[in-house]
C-alpha positions as CSV (number, residue, x, y, z in Angstrom):
1,X,0.0,0.0,0.0
2,X,1.4,3.4,-0.9
3,X,1.6,6.2,1.7
4,X,-1.2,8.1,0.0
5,X,-3.4,5.0,-0.1
6,X,-2.8,4.7,3.6
7,X,-3.8,8.3,4.3
8,X,-6.9,8.0,2.2
9,X,-8.0,5.0,4.3
10,X,-7.0,6.7,7.5
11,X,-8.9,9.9,6.7
12,X,-11.9,8.0,5.5
13,X,-12.6,7.0,9.1
14,X,-13.2,10.6,10.1
15,X,-16.3,12.6,9.2
16,X,-15.9,14.8,6.1
17,X,-17.1,18.4,6.5
18,X,-20.3,19.2,4.6
19,X,-19.6,22.9,3.9
20,X,-17.0,24.8,1.9
21,X,-15.0,26.8,4.4
22,X,-12.4,29.5,3.7
23,X,-9.7,30.6,6.2
24,X,-9.3,34.4,6.2
25,X,-11.2,34.6,2.9
26,X,-10.8,37.6,0.7
27,X,-13.0,40.6,1.0
28,X,-14.4,39.7,4.5
29,X,-14.9,42.7,6.7
30,X,-13.6,42.4,10.3
31,X,-14.0,44.9,13.1
32,X,-10.7,46.5,14.1
33,X,-11.2,45.3,17.7
34,X,-11.3,41.6,16.7
35,X,-8.6,39.6,18.5
36,X,-5.9,38.9,15.9
37,X,-4.4,35.9,17.7
38,X,-7.3,33.6,17.0
39,X,-7.9,31.3,14.1
40,X,-10.7,32.9,12.0
41,X,-12.6,30.5,9.8
42,X,-14.9,32.3,7.4
43,X,-17.8,30.5,5.6
44,X,-18.9,32.0,2.3
45,X,-21.9,30.7,0.4
46,X,-20.4,32.0,-2.9
47,X,-16.9,30.7,-3.5
48,X,-16.4,33.2,-6.3
49,X,-14.2,36.0,-5.3
50,X,-16.0,39.4,-5.6
51,X,-14.6,42.0,-7.9
52,X,-12.0,44.1,-6.0
53,X,-8.8,46.1,-6.3
54,X,-5.7,46.1,-4.0
55,X,-2.5,48.1,-3.7
56,X,0.1,45.3,-4.0
57,X,3.4,47.1,-3.6
58,X,5.2,50.4,-3.5
59,X,8.9,49.9,-4.3
60,X,11.4,52.7,-4.6
61,X,13.2,53.1,-7.9
62,X,15.3,56.2,-7.1
63,X,15.6,59.2,-4.8
64,X,12.4,60.8,-6.0
65,X,10.6,57.8,-7.7
66,X,8.8,54.5,-7.0
67,X,7.0,51.7,-8.8
68,X,3.4,51.0,-7.8
69,X,1.5,47.8,-8.6
70,X,-2.3,47.6,-8.4
71,X,-4.1,44.2,-8.6
72,X,-7.7,44.2,-9.9
73,X,-10.1,41.3,-10.1
74,X,-13.0,41.6,-12.6
75,X,-12.7,45.4,-12.8
76,X,-12.1,47.6,-15.7
77,X,-9.5,50.4,-15.4
78,X,-12.2,52.9,-15.0
79,X,-13.6,51.1,-12.0
80,X,-10.7,52.0,-9.7
81,X,-8.7,55.0,-8.8
82,X,-5.4,55.5,-6.9
83,X,-4.4,58.8,-5.3
84,X,-1.2,59.7,-3.5
85,X,-1.0,62.6,-1.1
86,X,1.4,64.1,1.5
87,X,0.6,66.1,4.6
88,X,2.3,69.2,3.4
89,X,0.3,69.3,0.1
90,X,3.3,68.6,-2.1
91,X,1.7,65.6,-3.7
92,X,3.6,63.2,-5.9
93,X,2.5,62.5,-9.4
94,X,1.1,59.1,-10.5
95,X,1.6,58.1,-14.1
96,X,-0.4,55.2,-15.6
97,X,1.6,52.3,-17.0
98,X,1.2,48.8,-18.4
99,X,-1.6,46.4,-17.4
100,X,-0.7,42.7,-17.5
101,X,-3.6,40.2,-17.6
102,X,-3.2,36.9,-15.7
103,X,-5.8,34.1,-15.6
104,X,-7.3,35.3,-12.3
105,X,-6.6,39.0,-12.2
106,X,-4.8,42.0,-13.8
107,X,-1.7,43.8,-12.6
108,X,-1.3,47.4,-13.4
109,X,2.1,49.1,-13.0
110,X,2.2,52.8,-12.3
111,X,5.1,55.2,-11.8
112,X,5.3,57.6,-8.9
113,X,7.5,60.8,-9.1
114,X,8.1,63.8,-6.9
115,X,8.9,61.8,-3.7
116,X,11.4,62.9,-1.0
117,X,13.5,60.4,1.0
118,X,12.2,60.0,4.6
119,X,8.8,61.5,3.8
120,X,5.5,59.6,4.4
121,X,2.7,59.5,1.8
122,X,-0.8,58.3,1.9
123,X,-2.3,56.1,-0.8
124,X,-6.1,55.9,-1.2
125,X,-7.4,53.2,-3.6
126,X,-11.1,53.5,-4.4
127,X,-13.1,50.9,-6.3
128,X,-16.5,49.4,-6.8
129,X,-17.1,46.4,-4.5
130,X,-19.5,43.7,-5.8
131,X,-21.0,46.3,-8.1
132,X,-22.8,47.9,-5.2
133,X,-20.7,50.0,-2.8
134,X,-17.5,52.0,-3.2
135,X,-14.6,51.1,-1.0
136,X,-11.5,53.1,-0.2
137,X,-8.4,51.3,1.1
138,X,-5.7,53.3,2.7
139,X,-2.0,52.6,3.0
140,X,0.9,54.8,4.4
141,X,4.3,54.6,2.6
142,X,7.6,56.2,3.8
143,X,10.1,56.6,1.0
144,X,13.3,54.9,1.8
145,X,16.3,53.7,-0.3
146,X,17.2,50.4,1.3
147,X,20.3,49.1,-0.3
148,X,20.9,46.2,2.0
149,X,19.0,43.9,2.3
150,X,17.5,44.2,-1.2
151,X,14.1,43.2,-2.4
152,X,13.4,41.9,-5.9
153,X,9.8,41.6,-7.2
154,X,9.0,38.2,-8.6
155,X,6.1,36.8,-10.5
156,X,2.6,36.5,-9.0
157,X,1.1,33.1,-8.6
158,X,-2.2,33.3,-10.4
159,X,-5.1,31.9,-8.3
160,X,-8.2,33.2,-6.6
161,X,-10.0,31.7,-3.6
162,X,-9.0,29.1,-1.0
163,X,-6.0,29.6,1.2
164,X,-3.3,32.2,0.4
165,X,-0.8,30.7,2.8
166,X,1.5,27.6,2.7
167,X,4.9,26.3,3.8
168,X,7.4,26.4,0.9
169,X,9.9,23.6,0.5
170,X,12.8,23.1,-1.9
171,X,12.2,20.5,-4.6
172,X,15.5,21.0,-6.5
173,X,16.9,17.9,-8.1
174,X,14.8,16.0,-10.6
175,X,12.2,18.8,-10.6
176,X,13.4,20.7,-13.6
177,X,11.7,23.4,-15.6
178,X,9.5,20.9,-17.4
179,X,6.2,21.1,-15.5
180,X,5.1,17.7,-16.8
181,X,8.0,15.6,-15.4
182,X,5.9,14.4,-12.5
183,X,8.6,15.1,-9.9
184,X,7.3,12.2,-7.7
185,X,10.1,12.7,-5.2
186,X,12.5,15.6,-4.5
187,X,15.6,13.9,-5.8
188,X,19.0,14.4,-4.4
189,X,19.9,17.7,-6.0
190,X,21.0,21.0,-4.4
191,X,18.7,22.2,-1.6
192,X,18.8,25.9,-2.6
193,X,15.3,26.8,-3.7
194,X,15.7,27.2,-7.4
195,X,12.4,25.4,-7.5
196,X,10.1,25.6,-4.4
197,X,6.8,23.8,-3.9
198,X,3.8,25.0,-1.9
199,X,0.7,22.9,-1.0
200,X,-2.3,25.1,-0.5
201,X,-6.0,24.4,0.5
202,X,-8.0,25.2,-2.7
203,X,-11.2,26.1,-0.9
204,X,-13.4,23.7,-2.9
205,X,-15.2,20.9,-1.2
206,X,-13.9,17.5,-2.4
207,X,-10.9,19.0,-4.2
208,X,-7.3,17.8,-3.5
209,X,-4.6,19.9,-2.1
210,X,-3.3,22.2,-4.8
211,X,0.4,22.1,-5.7
212,X,2.0,25.3,-6.7
213,X,5.7,25.5,-7.8
214,X,7.9,28.5,-8.3
215,X,10.7,28.2,-10.9
216,X,13.4,30.8,-10.2
217,X,15.2,30.3,-13.6
218,X,12.1,31.4,-15.5
219,X,10.6,33.6,-12.7
220,X,7.3,31.9,-13.2
221,X,4.8,29.5,-11.7
222,X,4.6,27.0,-14.5
223,X,1.5,24.9,-14.8
224,X,1.7,21.7,-12.9
225,X,-0.8,18.9,-13.6
226,X,-0.4,17.0,-10.3
227,X,-2.1,17.4,-7.0
228,X,-1.7,16.0,-3.5
229,X,-4.5,13.4,-3.0
230,X,-4.7,13.5,0.8
231,X,-7.7,15.1,2.6
232,X,-7.6,18.9,1.9
233,X,-6.7,20.9,5.0
234,X,-5.5,24.3,6.1
235,X,-1.8,24.9,6.9
236,X,-0.4,21.6,5.8
237,X,3.2,21.5,7.1
238,X,6.1,20.9,4.8
239,X,9.8,20.8,5.6
240,X,13.1,19.1,4.6
241,X,15.4,17.0,6.9
242,X,18.7,15.3,6.1
243,X,18.9,11.8,7.4
244,X,22.4,11.2,8.9
245,X,23.2,14.7,7.5
246,X,23.1,13.3,3.9
247,X,19.9,11.9,2.5
248,X,17.2,14.5,2.1
249,X,13.7,13.6,3.3
250,X,10.6,15.7,2.5
251,X,8.0,15.7,5.3
252,X,4.4,16.9,4.9
253,X,1.1,16.6,6.8
254,X,-0.6,17.8,10.0
255,X,-2.8,20.9,9.5
256,X,-6.4,21.2,10.3
257,X,-10.0,21.6,9.1
258,X,-12.8,23.6,10.5
259,X,-15.5,21.1,11.6
260,X,-18.7,22.2,13.2
261,X,-19.2,18.8,14.8
262,X,-15.8,18.8,16.6
263,X,-15.8,20.1,20.2
264,X,-13.4,23.0,19.4
265,X,-14.8,23.4,15.8
266,X,-11.3,22.4,14.5
267,X,-10.2,18.9,13.5
268,X,-6.5,18.6,13.7
269,X,-4.7,16.0,11.6
270,X,-1.9,14.0,13.3
271,X,-0.8,12.2,10.1
272,X,2.3,12.9,8.1
273,X,4.2,11.3,5.2
274,X,7.8,11.3,4.2
275,X,9.3,11.2,0.7
276,X,12.9,9.8,0.5
277,X,15.4,10.0,-2.3
278,X,13.8,6.7,-3.4
279,X,10.2,5.9,-2.3
280,X,8.2,7.1,0.6
281,X,6.3,6.1,3.7
282,X,3.7,7.2,6.2
283,X,5.2,8.6,9.4
284,X,4.7,6.4,12.5
285,X,3.8,7.0,15.2
286,X,1.2,9.7,14.5
287,X,2.1,13.1,15.9
288,X,1.6,12.9,19.6
289,X,1.8,16.5,20.6
290,X,-0.9,18.9,21.8
291,X,-3.8,19.8,19.5
292,X,-3.7,23.3,18.1
293,X,-2.1,25.4,15.4
294,X,1.6,24.6,15.2
295,X,4.8,26.6,14.9
296,X,8.0,24.7,14.1
297,X,11.7,25.1,13.3
298,X,14.1,22.5,11.9
299,X,17.7,21.5,12.4
300,X,19.7,19.3,10.1
301,X,17.8,16.1,10.9
302,X,15.0,17.0,13.3
303,X,11.9,19.2,13.4
304,X,10.6,20.8,16.7
305,X,7.0,21.7,17.2
306,X,5.3,24.1,19.6
307,X,1.6,25.1,19.8
308,X,0.5,28.6,19.1
309,X,-1.4,30.1,22.1
310,X,-1.2,26.7,23.8
311,X,0.9,25.1,26.5
312,X,4.8,25.5,26.5
313,X,5.3,21.8,25.6
314,X,7.6,21.0,22.7
315,X,8.0,17.8,20.8
316,X,10.4,16.8,18.0
317,X,10.3,14.4,15.1
318,X,13.6,13.0,13.8
319,X,14.3,12.1,10.2
320,X,14.0,8.5,11.4
321,X,10.4,9.2,12.6
322,X,11.4,9.1,16.3
323,X,9.4,11.5,18.5
324,X,10.9,13.0,21.6
325,X,9.4,15.3,24.3
326,X,11.8,18.2,24.6
327,X,12.3,20.9,27.2
328,X,9.3,23.2,27.2
329,X,9.4,26.9,26.2
330,X,10.1,28.7,29.5
331,X,7.0,30.8,29.3
332,X,3.4,30.6,28.0
333,X,3.3,31.0,24.2
334,X,1.3,33.6,22.3
335,X,1.7,33.6,18.6
336,X,5.1,32.3,17.7
337,X,7.5,33.1,14.9
338,X,10.5,30.8,14.4
339,X,13.9,30.5,12.5
340,X,17.0,28.4,12.7
341,X,20.7,29.5,12.5
342,X,23.4,26.8,12.5
343,X,21.2,24.2,14.2
344,X,20.0,26.5,17.0
345,X,16.3,27.1,16.9
346,X,14.9,30.6,17.7
347,X,11.4,31.4,18.8
348,X,9.9,34.9,19.0
349,X,7.1,34.8,21.5
350,X,4.4,37.4,20.8
351,X,2.4,37.3,24.0
352,X,-0.1,40.1,24.8
353,X,0.9,42.4,27.6
354,X,4.5,41.3,27.9
355,X,7.7,42.2,26.0
356,X,8.2,40.3,22.7
357,X,10.8,37.8,23.8
358,X,13.3,35.8,21.9
359,X,14.3,32.4,23.0
360,X,17.1,30.2,21.6
361,X,17.0,26.4,21.8
362,X,20.1,24.3,21.8
363,X,19.2,20.6,20.9
364,X,22.5,19.3,22.0
365,X,21.8,20.1,25.6
366,X,18.0,20.3,25.4
367,X,18.0,23.8,26.9
368,X,16.4,27.2,26.2
369,X,18.2,30.5,26.7
370,X,16.6,33.9,26.7
371,X,18.0,36.4,24.2
372,X,17.5,40.1,23.6
373,X,13.9,41.2,23.6
374,X,12.5,42.4,20.2
375,X,12.6,46.2,20.3
376,X,9.9,46.9,17.7
377,X,6.2,47.5,18.2
378,X,4.2,44.8,19.9
379,X,2.4,42.6,17.4
380,X,0.9,39.2,16.7
381,X,1.3,36.9,13.6
382,X,4.7,38.3,12.8
383,X,6.9,36.3,10.4
384,X,10.3,34.9,11.1
385,X,13.1,33.4,8.9
386,X,16.8,33.2,8.6
387,X,19.2,34.6,5.9
388,X,23.0,34.7,5.8
389,X,23.4,33.6,9.5
390,X,21.0,36.3,10.7
391,X,17.5,36.0,11.9
392,X,14.6,38.2,10.6
393,X,11.3,39.0,12.3
394,X,8.6,41.6,11.5
395,X,5.3,42.3,9.8
396,X,2.2,41.0,11.7
397,X,-0.7,42.8,13.3
398,X,-0.9,45.5,15.9
399,X,-3.2,45.0,18.9
400,X,-5.9,47.0,17.0
401,X,-5.7,44.6,14.1
402,X,-3.9,46.9,11.7
403,X,-1.1,45.5,9.6
404,X,2.7,46.2,9.9
405,X,5.4,45.9,7.3
406,X,8.6,46.6,9.2
407,X,11.3,43.9,9.2
408,X,14.1,43.6,11.8
409,X,17.4,41.7,11.8
410,X,18.8,39.7,14.7
411,X,22.6,39.0,15.0
412,X,23.2,35.9,17.2
413,X,26.9,36.9,17.6
414,X,26.1,40.2,19.3
415,X,22.6,39.3,20.6
416,X,21.3,42.6,19.0
417,X,18.3,43.6,16.9
418,X,18.2,46.3,14.3
419,X,15.6,47.6,11.9
420,X,16.6,46.9,8.3
421,X,13.8,47.4,5.8
422,X,10.1,47.5,5.1
423,X,8.4,44.7,3.2
424,X,7.3,46.3,-0.1
425,X,4.6,43.7,-0.8
426,X,1.0,43.4,0.1
427,X,0.7,40.8,2.9
428,X,1.4,41.2,6.6
429,X,0.3,37.9,8.2
430,X,0.4,34.1,7.6
431,X,3.1,34.6,5.0
432,X,4.7,31.9,3.0
433,X,8.5,32.0,3.7
434,X,11.5,30.0,2.4
435,X,15.1,30.4,3.5
436,X,17.9,29.1,1.3
437,X,20.5,27.1,3.3
438,X,23.8,28.5,4.3
439,X,26.2,28.6,1.3
440,X,23.5,28.9,-1.3
441,X,24.4,31.1,-4.2
442,X,22.9,33.6,-4.0
443,X,22.0,33.7,-0.4
444,X,18.3,34.5,-0.4
445,X,14.9,34.1,1.1
446,X,11.5,34.1,-0.6
447,X,8.6,35.9,1.1
448,X,5.0,36.4,-0.2
449,X,1.4,35.3,-0.4
450,X,-0.4,35.6,3.0
451,X,-3.1,38.0,3.9
452,X,-3.3,41.8,4.3
453,X,-5.1,43.4,7.1
454,X,-6.1,46.5,5.2
455,X,-7.5,49.7,6.7
456,X,-10.4,51.2,4.8
457,X,-12.0,54.7,5.1
458,X,-14.9,53.5,7.3
459,X,-12.5,52.8,10.1
460,X,-12.5,48.9,10.0
461,X,-10.1,46.4,8.5
462,X,-10.7,44.0,5.7
463,X,-8.7,40.9,5.1
464,X,-7.4,40.4,1.6
465,X,-5.6,37.3,0.2
466,X,-2.3,38.1,-1.5
467,X,-0.5,36.4,-4.4
468,X,2.7,38.5,-4.8
469,X,6.2,36.9,-4.3
470,X,9.5,38.5,-3.4
471,X,13.2,37.6,-3.1
472,X,15.3,39.1,-0.3
473,X,19.1,39.1,-0.6
474,X,21.5,40.4,2.0
C-alpha cells in the first residue's frame, strides 16, 4: 500500500465536512477590535471572489521615484482610482503604465514621481465592490532607499480563492523546468530553492490539495498537472530534513480543518508522510503533541513543534520518525515566529501584555536561553526566517488589528536587533517564507502570499488574500 493510499483510508474513518469553508477569505470585513491571535474560519456561500482592487506594492526606484503595482479582479481600469497625497500638500505624481492580464486578475504598473526620502505619503485606492458599494483602502508609505538587504519583485502566482498561505519547501533535483515531469520525489539535487513547492488548500469541497511550484530560472509559476490526493486541510506543514546529514527527506502533513461537529470546531490532523530519495512512507507513530495550530523550526535532521497560544510543551520528530518530548518553552506561548541558525532554533514569542521575547533552543543540551527582547512595536502573527546567518522578524498585526510591514534583523553573535527594511509587498500575516540554506548562491529568502489586514476609510479592517512573491538578498 502506498503512503497516499494509507492516508486515504485513515482519513476516510473521520467525518468529512459538509460545507465549503475558507480561512481568512478575501473581502471579508472584520472589526478592528477583533482579537488577531485567534484562528478565524470564514464561511462563504459563494466561493467566487468578488470584484476588487488592492494596492500590492510600492517599491522605490530612485531618490524621487517609485514603482506602484495595483491588482484588480474583474474590474475595468475605469472602475478603480489611486491617489497619493502628502501632509504638506506637495503631492507626488502618479503616471499610468502597463496592465498585464493573468488568468485570475490583472496587474497594473504605475510610476510615482516627486517623492522625498524620509517623507511619508498616503495612498487611497477607491473601487467598486461587488457592483454595489464604493470602498476606499488606505496605506501609508515612507520613501526609503534600502540598499541592504535588497528586495526583488518576482512573478505573482495566479489563483483566486481558497488559502493564500502555505509552507514552501525546496524541490531542487529531478524537478526541472519541465512542469510535466511528475517530480514524484524531491531527488538528491541541491537544496537551494531554485524550485520551491507550496501545498495550499484550494477552498473547494472535495478538491485535492493544490500544488504550486515557483521556478526561479524562468521567474514563473509553471502549470503543474499534479495534486496531493490527501484530505484537503489548512496549513499543511512541509519541511526538509537530512537523514544522517546526507539523505534529504521531505515531510508533509498535519494541518487542520474547520469542523462544526468537533468540540473545538477544529479537526487537527496528526498524520504525516515522508518522501525519500527513493520511495516514501507514512510517518509512524502519528504526531503525539498537543492539538492546536503549530509553529515549528528545523535543524539538520529534526523538526521541533510548539503550539500557538497553547501550552509551552515541545516535541520533536527526527528524520528516522522518532518522536521525543523536549524541554518546554520557559513561558506561555502567544503567537510564535521561528527561525534556525546553525542548528540553533529561535522562537519569537508574541504574548499580549509582555515584551516580545526571543528564546534560543540548543538541541545538543535540550536547553532554552533567553536572548534580547525584540525592540519593535508589539504585534501578533509576525513572520520569522533566517538569511545569511542572521534572523529576521517583523510584519504581523498591531493590537488593534492593523497591519505592519517593518522587518528587523537579529545577529546571534552580538545578541542585538536592528531595523533593516520594510516589506514592499502586500501581505502582513500568515506569509509563505522559504530560507535558502547557508552557502546557497545567491543567499536569499522568498517571502510572499499571506493576507493583508487592510485599513479602509470606514475605520475597519478588511482581510485580503495576496499572491505576490518576493526575493530578499543580504
